[in-house]
C-alpha positions in Angstrom: -97.4 -23.4 27.0 -94.0 -25.0 27.0 -92.4 -26.4 30.1 -88.8 -25.5 30.9 -86.4 -28.5 31.1 -83.7 -29.1 33.7 -80.5 -31.1 33.0 -77.5 -32.3 35.0 -74.0 -33.0 33.7 -71.4 -35.0 35.6 -69.9 -38.2 36.6 -72.4 -41.2 36.3 -72.3 -42.1 40.0 -73.0 -38.5 41.0 -75.9 -37.7 38.7 -78.0 -40.9 38.1 -80.2 -40.1 41.1 -81.5 -37.0 39.3 -83.1 -39.2 36.7 -85.6 -40.3 39.3 -86.7 -36.7 39.6 -87.3 -36.4 35.8 -84.1 -34.4 35.2 -82.3 -35.1 31.9 -79.0 -36.7 33.0 -75.8 -36.4 30.9 -73.2 -38.8 32.3 -69.7 -37.7 31.2 -66.1 -38.7 32.0 -64.1 -35.8 30.6 -64.2 -32.2 29.4 -64.8 -33.1 25.7 -67.9 -35.2 26.6 -69.1 -32.4 28.9 -68.6 -29.8 26.1 -70.6 -31.9 23.7 -73.3 -32.4 26.3 -73.5 -28.6 26.9 -74.0 -28.1 23.1 -76.9 -30.6 23.1 -78.4 -28.9 26.2 -78.3 -25.5 24.5 -79.9 -26.9 21.4 -82.7 -28.5 23.5 -83.4 -25.1 25.2 -82.9 -26.4 28.7 -83.5 -23.7 31.3 -81.4 -24.9 34.2 -78.2 -27.0 33.9 -76.5 -28.4 37.0 -72.9 -29.4 36.5 -70.7 -31.2 39.0 -67.8 -29.1 40.1 -65.2 -31.7 39.1 -66.5 -31.6 35.5 -67.0 -27.8 35.5 -63.3 -27.3 36.0 -62.6 -28.8 32.6 -65.2 -26.6 30.7 -65.0 -23.3 32.5 -64.8 -21.2 29.2 -68.0 -22.8 28.0 -69.7 -22.2 31.4 -68.5 -18.5 31.3 -70.1 -18.1 27.9 -73.4 -19.6 29.1 -73.4 -17.3 32.1 -73.6 -14.3 29.8 -77.0 -15.5 28.6 -80.3 -15.6 30.4 -81.0 -19.2 29.7 -79.7 -21.7 30.7 -78.9 -20.9 34.2 -75.8 -22.8 35.2 -75.5 -24.2 38.8 -72.4 -25.9 40.0 -73.0 -28.8 42.4 -70.8 -31.1 44.4 -70.2 -34.7 43.1 -70.5 -37.8 45.3 -66.9 -37.2 46.5 -67.8 -33.8 48.0 -67.4 -30.2 47.2 -64.5 -28.3 45.7 -66.0 -25.0 46.8 -66.6 -23.8 43.2 -70.3 -23.6 43.5 -70.1 -21.3 46.5 -67.5 -19.1 44.7 -69.9 -18.8 41.8 -72.8 -17.8 44.0 -70.5 -15.3 45.8 -69.4 -13.7 42.5 -73.0 -13.4 41.3 -74.2 -11.8 44.5 -71.3 -9.3 44.4 -72.0 -8.5 40.8 -75.7 -8.0 41.4 -75.5 -5.8 44.5 -71.9 -4.6 44.7 -71.1 -6.0 48.1 -70.2 -9.4 49.5 -73.3 -10.2 51.6 -72.2 -13.8 52.1 -68.9 -13.2 53.8 -69.3 -9.6 54.9 -66.7 -7.8 52.8 -67.4 -4.7 50.8 -67.2 -4.9 46.9 -64.0 -5.8 45.2 
């Protein structure tokens, strides 16, 4: 039985704490490094990848492609500077797609 892996991609100061939890950390400083990290993560068959919102802005097309697949699940997280609201937007879109209504903010489907 194989265990699923979890990885985190983002700014070094924001993700190093995840290493203490046994999460594979990929510190990056720009979109090119993040795109390379995502390619490695996909090759390693990681099941869940957390990406800081600030880095996710630079690699949105790659994230959109991954979101079409079952694995890895991509979760956007705030960095140590705070949230940009992108993670909540992603959750809202996924909930609307799954059930056809905005249960988080109370508006009917778009």
